[in-house]
Phi, psi and omega in degrees: 000328175299323177297327179297313179296320177298318180297318180298315179294318179296319179297322176300318178294319178299314183292319181289335179273343184228052185233044172281170182257133172209155171045227184275351181243152177221160177299323180294317178296314180299315180297319178297318179296314181293322177299316178298320179296317180293321177296319179296316179299316178299318180295319179298309182297322179294329183284347183281116181231343182207180184296323180295316180288329175295316179297318179292332182286333186303308180293331178291319177296316179301317180294318179295320179299321178296318178294324178293319177298322177297317178298317179297319178298314180297321180298321180293335182275345181273146176288161178296137181284169174290167186299320182294317179293318178299318179296317180297315179296323178297317179294320178294322178294320177299318178294319178297316180293327176295330179281304188269335181304309179297325178296314180293318180296320179295316178297319179301312181297316181295315183290331179294340177274358183235078184302331179293329177282320179296326178298326178285317185281331188309313180300326180286332182268340185301131177078008182303326181294344179268001182291348182275000000 
């Protein structure tokens, strides 16, 4: 789970560094998509309270990870934004992390006390930090 928080922060850096606008994709669209993904991940982790909800969370985590990998791929394809856009995205990422970071950290702390739930979730979370 510590890797999960590291991955979230790293993804924020990737997104703020590669979110200029071109063609059909834009940094703003990409940032909105990634924000939705992080909120969804926080909601999924928060919803896990027992073995049944942990089992139900696994395919949802897998789906969110796929969307996050897509966002990371799209971010790499965008040119670096101008300084003002980069600053705005950085501020938006800080606000997003202030919102979802505590939710993820709280879920992490709670789930770390439940090894039977972590055993179910671990395969879905494993390697998440490499999704970028």
